[in-house]
Short mmCIF file of the C-alpha atoms (twelve columns), coordinates in Angstrom:
data_MODEL
# 
_entry.id   MODEL 
# 
loop_
_atom_site.group_PDB 
_atom_site.id 
_atom_site.type_symbol 
_atom_site.label_atom_id 
_atom_site.label_alt_id 
_atom_site.label_comp_id 
_atom_site.label_asym_id 
_atom_site.label_seq_id 
_atom_site.Cartn_x 
_atom_site.Cartn_y 
_atom_site.Cartn_z 
_atom_site.pdbx_PDB_model_num 
ATOM 1   C CA . UNK A 1   -21.386 10.510 -7.000  1 
ATOM 2   C CA . UNK A 2   -19.251 12.739 -9.070  1 
ATOM 3   C CA . UNK A 3   -17.593 11.030 -12.102 1 
ATOM 4   C CA . UNK A 4   -16.844 7.929  -10.209 1 
ATOM 5   C CA . UNK A 5   -15.850 9.548  -6.898  1 
ATOM 6   C CA . UNK A 6   -18.125 9.078  -3.987  1 
ATOM 7   C CA . UNK A 7   -18.685 12.387 -2.190  1 
ATOM 8   C CA . UNK A 8   -20.228 12.916 1.186   1 
ATOM 9   C CA . UNK A 9   -24.049 13.261 0.956   1 
ATOM 10  C CA . UNK A 10  -25.265 16.664 2.145   1 
ATOM 11  C CA . UNK A 11  -21.692 17.416 3.282   1 
ATOM 12  C CA . UNK A 12  -22.320 21.154 3.134   1 
ATOM 13  C CA . UNK A 13  -24.667 20.844 6.056   1 
ATOM 14  C CA . UNK A 14  -21.786 19.858 8.359   1 
ATOM 15  C CA . UNK A 15  -19.989 23.182 8.521   1 
ATOM 16  C CA . UNK A 16  -22.461 25.506 7.051   1 
ATOM 17  C CA . UNK A 17  -20.813 26.939 3.959   1 
ATOM 18  C CA . UNK A 18  -17.024 25.965 3.870   1 
ATOM 19  C CA . UNK A 19  -14.951 23.134 2.497   1 
ATOM 20  C CA . UNK A 20  -11.354 22.086 2.427   1 
ATOM 21  C CA . UNK A 21  -10.079 20.647 -0.802  1 
ATOM 22  C CA . UNK A 22  -6.965  18.494 -0.854  1 
ATOM 23  C CA . UNK A 23  -5.599  19.077 -4.341  1 
ATOM 24  C CA . UNK A 24  -3.168  16.445 -5.756  1 
ATOM 25  C CA . UNK A 25  -1.592  15.952 -9.186  1 
ATOM 26  C CA . UNK A 26  -3.197  12.669 -10.351 1 
ATOM 27  C CA . UNK A 27  -1.822  9.689  -12.264 1 
ATOM 28  C CA . UNK A 28  -2.883  7.144  -14.751 1 
ATOM 29  C CA . UNK A 29  -2.711  4.272  -12.287 1 
ATOM 30  C CA . UNK A 30  -5.569  4.393  -9.859  1 
ATOM 31  C CA . UNK A 31  -3.425  2.847  -7.095  1 
ATOM 32  C CA . UNK A 32  -1.451  6.036  -6.966  1 
ATOM 33  C CA . UNK A 33  -4.474  7.750  -5.334  1 
ATOM 34  C CA . UNK A 34  -4.619  5.431  -2.333  1 
ATOM 35  C CA . UNK A 35  -2.422  7.531  0.024   1 
ATOM 36  C CA . UNK A 36  -4.299  10.703 -0.932  1 
ATOM 37  C CA . UNK A 37  -7.611  8.966  -0.221  1 
ATOM 38  C CA . UNK A 38  -6.219  7.901  3.068   1 
ATOM 39  C CA . UNK A 39  -5.141  11.454 3.815   1 
ATOM 40  C CA . UNK A 40  -8.661  12.681 3.010   1 
ATOM 41  C CA . UNK A 41  -10.212 10.184 5.368   1 
ATOM 42  C CA . UNK A 42  -7.669  11.082 8.166   1 
ATOM 43  C CA . UNK A 43  -8.278  14.828 7.636   1 
ATOM 44  C CA . UNK A 44  -11.973 14.333 7.556   1 
ATOM 45  C CA . UNK A 45  -11.779 12.385 10.865  1 
ATOM 46  C CA . UNK A 46  -9.812  15.250 12.346  1 
ATOM 47  C CA . UNK A 47  -12.428 17.827 11.395  1 
ATOM 48  C CA . UNK A 48  -15.753 15.872 11.338  1 
ATOM 49  C CA . UNK A 49  -17.779 19.079 11.158  1 
ATOM 50  C CA . UNK A 50  -15.958 20.254 8.017   1 
ATOM 51  C CA . UNK A 51  -16.396 19.135 4.401   1 
ATOM 52  C CA . UNK A 52  -13.053 17.609 3.244   1 
ATOM 53  C CA . UNK A 53  -12.748 16.414 -0.309  1 
ATOM 54  C CA . UNK A 54  -9.970  15.416 -2.774  1 
ATOM 55  C CA . UNK A 55  -9.510  16.835 -6.347  1 
ATOM 56  C CA . UNK A 56  -6.925  16.205 -8.965  1 
ATOM 57  C CA . UNK A 57  -5.074  18.332 -11.564 1 
ATOM 58  C CA . UNK A 58  -5.093  15.603 -14.277 1 
ATOM 59  C CA . UNK A 59  -5.683  11.971 -15.092 1 
ATOM 60  C CA . UNK A 60  -8.125  11.398 -12.145 1 
ATOM 61  C CA . UNK A 61  -11.452 12.560 -11.052 1 
ATOM 62  C CA . UNK A 62  -12.786 14.767 -9.734  1 
ATOM 63  C CA . UNK A 63  -11.110 17.711 -11.236 1 
ATOM 64  C CA . UNK A 64  -11.090 20.834 -9.198  1 
ATOM 65  C CA . UNK A 65  -13.669 22.617 -11.389 1 
ATOM 66  C CA . UNK A 66  -15.986 19.576 -11.320 1 
ATOM 67  C CA . UNK A 67  -15.653 19.231 -7.516  1 
ATOM 68  C CA . UNK A 68  -16.141 23.029 -6.991  1 
ATOM 69  C CA . UNK A 69  -19.388 22.925 -9.103  1 
ATOM 70  C CA . UNK A 70  -20.589 20.070 -6.904  1 
ATOM 71  C CA . UNK A 71  -19.696 21.781 -3.685  1 
ATOM 72  C CA . UNK A 72  -21.354 25.019 -4.764  1 
ATOM 73  C CA . UNK A 73  -24.476 23.026 -5.655  1 
ATOM 74  C CA . UNK A 74  -24.410 21.753 -2.030  1 
ATOM 75  C CA . UNK A 75  -24.383 25.263 -0.671  1 
ATOM 76  C CA . UNK A 76  -20.667 25.769 -0.064  1 
ATOM 77  C CA . UNK A 77  -19.581 29.344 -0.602  1 
ATOM 78  C CA . UNK A 78  -15.972 29.191 0.727   1 
ATOM 79  C CA . UNK A 79  -13.219 26.797 -0.284  1 
ATOM 80  C CA . UNK A 80  -9.674  26.362 0.953   1 
ATOM 81  C CA . UNK A 81  -7.496  24.591 -1.504  1 
ATOM 82  C CA . UNK A 82  -4.530  22.695 0.025   1 
ATOM 83  C CA . UNK A 83  -2.030  21.623 -2.671  1 
ATOM 84  C CA . UNK A 84  -0.661  18.212 -1.636  1 
ATOM 85  C CA . UNK A 85  2.611   18.769 -3.434  1 
ATOM 86  C CA . UNK A 86  6.088   18.879 -1.980  1 
ATOM 87  C CA . UNK A 87  7.058   22.090 -3.572  1 
ATOM 88  C CA . UNK A 88  5.709   25.314 -5.116  1 
ATOM 89  C CA . UNK A 89  6.415   24.263 -8.743  1 
ATOM 90  C CA . UNK A 90  4.657   25.183 -11.966 1 
ATOM 91  C CA . UNK A 91  1.391   23.382 -11.150 1 
ATOM 92  C CA . UNK A 92  1.044   25.169 -7.847  1 
ATOM 93  C CA . UNK A 93  2.271   28.523 -8.936  1 
ATOM 94  C CA . UNK A 94  0.590   28.669 -12.411 1 
ATOM 95  C CA . UNK A 95  -1.889  25.910 -13.145 1 
ATOM 96  C CA . UNK A 96  -3.723  25.977 -9.787  1 
ATOM 97  C CA . UNK A 97  -4.162  29.736 -9.641  1 
ATOM 98  C CA . UNK A 98  -5.534  29.690 -13.130 1 
ATOM 99  C CA . UNK A 99  -7.995  27.021 -12.276 1 
ATOM 100 C CA . UNK A 100 -9.099  28.925 -9.169  1 
ATOM 101 C CA . UNK A 101 -9.449  32.110 -11.293 1 
ATOM 102 C CA . UNK A 102 -11.762 30.152 -13.717 1 
ATOM 103 C CA . UNK A 103 -13.980 28.730 -11.032 1 
ATOM 104 C CA . UNK A 104 -14.247 32.184 -9.369  1 
ATOM 105 C CA . UNK A 105 -15.337 33.632 -12.692 1 
ATOM 106 C CA . UNK A 106 -17.998 30.790 -12.971 1 
ATOM 107 C CA . UNK A 107 -19.080 31.266 -9.326  1 
ATOM 108 C CA . UNK A 108 -18.408 35.003 -8.542  1 
ATOM 109 C CA . UNK A 109 -19.823 34.843 -4.924  1 
ATOM 110 C CA . UNK A 110 -17.478 31.911 -4.124  1 
ATOM 111 C CA . UNK A 111 -14.429 32.628 -1.983  1 
ATOM 112 C CA . UNK A 112 -11.578 30.421 -2.834  1 
ATOM 113 C CA . UNK A 113 -8.288  30.569 -0.903  1 
ATOM 114 C CA . UNK A 114 -5.156  28.641 -1.934  1 
ATOM 115 C CA . UNK A 115 -2.661  27.809 0.855   1 
ATOM 116 C CA . UNK A 116 1.009   27.010 0.193   1 
ATOM 117 C CA . UNK A 117 1.979   23.510 -0.947  1 
ATOM 118 C CA . UNK A 118 2.088   21.098 1.971   1 
ATOM 119 C CA . UNK A 119 5.779   20.400 1.436   1 
ATOM 120 C CA . UNK A 120 6.555   24.048 2.248   1 
ATOM 121 C CA . UNK A 121 5.556   23.376 5.914   1 
ATOM 122 C CA . UNK A 122 8.447   22.775 8.309   1 
ATOM 123 C CA . UNK A 123 6.400   20.198 10.320  1 
ATOM 124 C CA . UNK A 124 5.762   18.229 7.111   1 
ATOM 125 C CA . UNK A 125 9.368   18.305 6.203   1 
ATOM 126 C CA . UNK A 126 10.349  17.235 9.705   1 
ATOM 127 C CA . UNK A 127 7.950   14.293 9.563   1 
ATOM 128 C CA . UNK A 128 9.374   13.133 6.248   1 
ATOM 129 C CA . UNK A 129 12.916  13.512 7.517   1 
ATOM 130 C CA . UNK A 130 12.068  11.469 10.645  1 
ATOM 131 C CA . UNK A 131 10.469  8.773  8.431   1 
ATOM 132 C CA . UNK A 132 13.632  8.578  6.209   1 
ATOM 133 C CA . UNK A 133 15.966  8.531  9.156   1 
ATOM 134 C CA . UNK A 134 13.930  5.832  10.937  1 
ATOM 135 C CA . UNK A 135 15.037  3.418  8.170   1 
ATOM 136 C CA . UNK A 136 18.749  4.216  8.407   1 
ATOM 137 C CA . UNK A 137 20.848  1.817  10.409  1 
ATOM 138 C CA . UNK A 138 23.070  3.436  13.002  1 
# 
């Protein structure tokens, strides 16, 4: 357990040395995290041999630095950070790269790769559009 968040026991053993971190903003209301927790479970089910965890920028735990420290202690040496944001705003363009730089300074042998915000993906936008259109009467 890491600051109130239950993490997979010995999760590093499942893929060897890599993890996927779903990185979300966070909010004061704990109910806000529910869809992100469901996304983590769905993603984990889709890749059962990979470590898939959730981290937050602010207000919620674990933070990215705390989660990274835990994952490194479990033997992880490669982390892919997937920002679960609709766009490439300030948090994704400035705050997240700074956090990644700081954890790489703390763990110099750790490889951390940030991928584009999920909302920049055409398939994600098409799914959101389809959802919105499904609620419009013809």
